[in-house]
N, C-alpha and C positions, 0 to 999 in steps of 0.2 A: 565810162561815166564822166569823162573829162569835161568840165564846165567851169570856165574862168569866172563866172558870176556867182558861183556858190560861196556862201559864207560859212556854212556848217553842214556836216553830215552826221547823223546820229543813228544809233541802234538802241531800241528799247527792249528791256528784258522781259516786259510783258506788254500785252496789246493796249490795255486801257492806259497804262503809263505812257505809251508811245503817243497816243492821241493827246494826252496832257502836254507833252513836249511840243507837238504840232500846234496846239492851241496857243501856248505861250508865245510862239513865234508869229503865227498868223494874226493874232489880235494886235500885235505890235507893228504890222504892216509888212511882214516878210513872207511872201508866198511860199508855202511849204506843202509838199505832197508826201504822204506816208505810204510806203510800199510794204507788201508782205514778204518780199525778198528783195535783195539788192538788185535794182533795176539795170537793165542793159542800156547802152547808149541809144539804141533804137526806141526803147520804151520812153526814155527821157525826152526824145525829140517830139513827142506828142504834146508836150507841155511847154508853154511860153512863160518866161519871166520867173522861173523857179529860183529862189535864193537859198533854200534849205531843203535837204532831202533826208527822209527818215526811213528806217527799216524796222518794222514791228516784229519782234521776236517772241520767244517763249522760254528763254533761258532761265527765268526766275523759277520755273516749275521743274527744272531738270537737274539730274545728277551731274557731277563734274565731267564725266565721260561724255554724256549726251550734250552738255553745254559745248564742249570742245568741238564736237562734230558740227554743231550749228554755227558756232562763232568763227571758226577759221575761214570759211569762204566769204563771210560777211566782212570780217576785218581786212581781208586781202583786198576786196573791192573798194571798201571805204578808204583804205590807206592810199589807193591809187585814184581816188575820185577828183583830186585837185582841190578839195575843200581845205582851207587853212586850219580847221579844227574838226576833230572827230570825237564824238561824245558817246560813251557807253552809259545809257540812261537807266538808272535804277529807280526803284520805288522811293517815294519821299519818306516812307517809314523804314527804309533800308532792309526790307524783307530779305533774309538770306541766312544760310547756315553752311557749315563745311560740306554737308551732304546734299543740300538743295539750294540751287540758285546762288552758288558761292561767288560773291563779288571779287574776293581775293583770287579765285581761280581765273575769272574773266580777265583780271589785270595781268596775270601771268601769261595767259594766251596772247593777249594784245602786245606784249613786249616783243614777240617774234615779228610783228609787223611794224612796230615803231622802235627799232633797236637802238636808236641814238638818244632816246629820251631817258633822262635820269629820274626825274620827279614827276609823278602823275598827280595833277590837281584833283581834289575831291571836294565837291560842294553838294550837300544834301538838303540844307535848309531851303524852304520856299515859303516866305511869309504870306504870300497871297493864298496859299493852301493851308495856312495854319501850321506850318512846319518850321521849327526853329532849332538852331544849334548854338549852344552857349558854353564856352570853355570845353568844347568837345562833347558835351552832354546834349542829347537830342530830345526834342519835345514835339508832341503832336496834338493838335486841337481836335476835340470831338464835341459837336454841338457848340456850347458856349464855354467849355472848359478846356484848358491846356494841361496835358498830362506829360510827365516825364515818361519816356518810351517804355521803360520796364514796368510802369504802373498804368499804362494805357489799357482801358477796359477791353479793347479788341486785340491790339498787337501783343500784349503780354500773354494772350491766350490763343494766338493764331494757330489754326490746326496744323499747318505745315512748317512754319518758321516762327515759333513764339520768341518774342524779344525779351530776354531776361537781363539784358545789359544796356543801359542808356548811353554809356560812353562809347561813341562810334569807333574810337581807336581800339578799345578792348574787344569790342564785338568783331571788328575786322581782323584783329590779330589772331583770332581763332581760325581764320581762313587763309592767312598769308604770313610769311616770315619777314616780309619787307618792313623796314623802319618807317613808322608813321609819325609825322610831325604835325604841329597845329599852328595855324595863323588865327589867333584868338581875337575876340571882340575888341579888346583893348588895342591890339596891334593894328587893327583895321581903322582905328580912329586917328585923326590928324590930317594934315594937308597931303596933297597927292604925292609930292616928292618924298615926304617922310615915309608914307605907307609903302611906296614902291621900293625904297631902300630897305625897309624891313623885309619885304618879300624877297628881294634879291639876296639878302643875308641868309634867309631860310634856305634858299636854293644852294648857296655855297656849301652848306652842311650836307648836301646831297642825300636827303631822305628819299626813300622809294615812293612814298605817298605823302602829300601835304593836304590835310583837312582844313577847310575854311569854316569859321563860325558864320552864322547868318541869323540876324535878329530882325532887321528892318530893310526897307527898300533902298535906303541910301547906302548902307553897307553892302547890300547885295549888288548894287551897281558897281561899287568899288571892287568887289570880287570879279565882276565881269571884265573890268579894266585890266586886272592883274592876269586873268586867264588869257585874255586877248593879247597881252603884252608879249608872252612867250619868250622870255629871255633865255639865254643859254642854259640848258638843263631842263627846262619846262616842257618844250615841245608841243606836239600837235594833239596828243591823246588826253582826254579829260574824262573823269568819272563823276557821276552824281545824279541827282533828281532833276526834275524840270526846273529847279532853281538855277541850273546852268543856263537854260534857255532864257529864263526871266532876267538873269544877270547880264547875259550877252546882249539881249534885245534892248535893255535899258541903255547899255553903253553904246550900241550901234545907233539907237535913236538919237542920242546926244551928238553922235558924229554926223547925223543927217543922212543915214543910209536907208531908212525905212521909206515906204511908199504907201501911205494910208489911203491914197486915192484909188489904189488898184481894186478892180471889181471883184477880185478873187479873195479879198481880205475882209474879215469882220462879218457881222451879221448881214445876211442876204435879204434884201427887201422882198424878194419873190417867195420866200419861205412862207407857207400857209399852214394853218392848223389842219389836222386831219381828224376824222371821226374815230378811226380805229388804228391802234398800233399793236404790235406783238412785242412782248417783253419776255426774254429768256434769261433766267437768273440761275447762276451756279455759285452764288455768293452766300456765305454763312455769316456775314457781318450783321450786327444789330442795326447799323445804319440802313442797310438794304432791307432788313426785316421791317423796319418802320415804313420804308418807301412802299414795300409790297402791301402791307396792311393798309396804308393810306390810300393806295390805288384801288384796292378791292372795296374799301369803304366808299370810294367815289365812283363806283360803277364798273370797274374792271372785273372781268371774270377770272377767278384764280383757279389754277390747276396745279396740284402738287405732283411733282415727278418722284414717284416712290422709288426706294431702293430696288424693289422687284422690277419696276419698269425700266430702271437704268440698266439692269442686268439682262432683262428679258429680250430674247431674239425671236419670240413667236410673232409672226407677221400679223396674225388676226388681232392679237391684243394691241400691238402697236398701231395698226390701222384704225381701230376703234378709238384709241386715245387721240391720234392725230386728227381724225374727223371731228372729234368733240371740239378741239381748239379751232379747227378750220370753220366749222359751222357757226361758232360764236362770232368769229371775225366777219363771216358772210352776213350775219344778222346785224352788223354794225356795232358790235361790242368789243372793246379792247380786251386783250387777253394777257395775263401775266402767268407764266409757268415758272416754277421754282423748285429747287432740290432741297432747300432747307429754309426754315424761318429762325434765323439767329444762331449763335454759336452753341446754344444749349439744346438744339433740336436733336432728338434721338436718331433721326435719319442719318446724321453725319457718321456716327459710329457704325451703324448698320451697313451703310453704303461702303465704308472703308473695309469693314470685315468681309463683305461679299466680294469686293474687288481683290482683296488680299488672297481670298480663297481661289481666285483665278490665276494667282501667281504674279499679281501686279504689285510693285513696290510703291512707296510713298510718292516718289517723283512721277512714276508711270500712271498713277491713278488720276492725276490732274489732266494729263493728255487724254486718257480714256474718256473721262467725263466730258471734257471739252469737245472732243470729236463726236461723241454720242449726241451731245446737245446740238452740235452743228448739223448733223444729219437730220435730227428731228426738226430743227428750224427750217432747213431747206425743204423738207417734205411738206410742212405746213404752208410755206410760201408757195410751193407748187400748186397747192389746193386753192390758194387765194392770190391769183396773178395781179389783182388790183392793189395789193398791199404796198404802201409806199414808204412805211417807216417802221424800223425795227430797233429795239434796244437789247444789248447784251450786257448783263451785270456780272462782274466777277473777273478780276484781273488775271488770275491764274489760268482761266479757261477761255477767255475771249479770243485769243489768237488762234486757238484750235477751232473754235466755232466759226470764225470768219473765214479761215482757210477752207473749211468744209463747204461754206456757202458759195465759194467760187469768186471771191473778191481779190483783186490784186493791188488796189490802191484806195486811199481815202484823202479827202481834203475838207477842212473845216468850213461849214457854211453858217453855223449859228452857235453862239457862245451861251449855251443853255445854263451851264453852271461851271464854276472853276474846276478845271481838270477833267471835265466830262462833256465835250462839245458834241453837237450834231454834225454829221459829216456827209458829204456826197461820196457815193460809191463809184469806183472805176472797176470794170470787169470786162473780160472778153465774152462773157455770157450776155447776149442781148436781152435776156429776160430780166436782168438786174438793172437795166437802164432806168435811171430816175430814182433808184432806191436811196433812201436816206437812213443812215445808221448811226446810232449813239452807243458808245462803249463806256461803261462806268465801272470804276474800281469799287470794291466793297465799301470803303470808308467815305466815298465822295457823293456829293449831291444833297440838296435839301429834302425834307420829308415828302414834298410834292414833286420830286424830280420826274417820275414817270408821267405824271399828269402834265407837267410843263413841257416835256418832250412831245407829247401828243399835241399840245396847243402851241408849239414853237412857231413863232412868227407873229402871234397876236399878243405875246407877253414880253416884258422886259427880261433880259437875262438875270439869273440869280446873282446876287452879290455876296 
């Protein structure tokens, strides 16, 4: 993977979050290709002018043991990529626990591949996405209201990793024994030299992890400067949300490193609306619930994926259900398939109970559901070879869905909504040539997101 032009290599702990990081870089003029696994040099040679490389993973939905099996080969390749910075990309709501998606465990594993690094920078705030960190406390915007993380209507009740602590240092301390220091909002104020001196003073104390506050774009860019600075002790490895990409891109743009004229960056004038799209949702978020309900009200055909259907392996039943979706698409009607309508849907508990009866643990159920949805998506697509655009909703399952579809890479082509772009698909399967794919985390997108994806190219991106 040696490429002297690389500015950054990143691994995303879930798929929709990985596209979010790709978007942050691409919309700033840095050509970025996102791969499902760390690419070989031969694979990279197929692309020209890449400045950033991403690997979309699924560690956010895995146990520490399964995380380790996934992360070690990726960290090994990224550490030898030649990129001056390697980023472990987390969700902007810091979804994690000691048992599932442990960010602390990911840092421990990474230390084997970045052995000389003393302090790992941690930046979670992403103001463009409505995510803010203030004196270590994390906040997330939902609709028009900003909530402290432990009082957020969705994250405080997340089915896998409920966030009961807003102080990111205390939350992370349950996952690691490393000393966690803070570069707070006051310490980020002042002239450049003063702030850099404060940063260096923090590093002299040799904390294992240094969390940065993030409240606005100016301070975010300052964080990018500090992370890029890499003084002794800071090193190559950094952890955090796509706020890391937004911070670095702002700093790189100031240095004149971006190339906004590239045909591979930003909205593509050739993107055209299509009459029909397929939406596959494994999200239980109320944001996604509203998007599903709005799409159905606007003419999408809705199909609930019942717990029985999720578990059922009877080919006759599955074929009837798949043909229902395929027939609606063939008739020119967009289709949205969903496993749940919001966090209170009784299907969530029933599905979990059924999968537990099969011997699947909490971390394993996410993979089972994702791969199941991926197989169903692929079979519906096989019935509709003219289908050009697909949406996958749900960060914990999107990586498994996309893998089952036979995709090896993605590149942003339309900035539909912050953190949830429309992408061009790269695949060794010729049948996927020309396919456009949007991947959306549960909390992201406007109420009309699915409608806007269908009409992408004729609309202005969501702001």
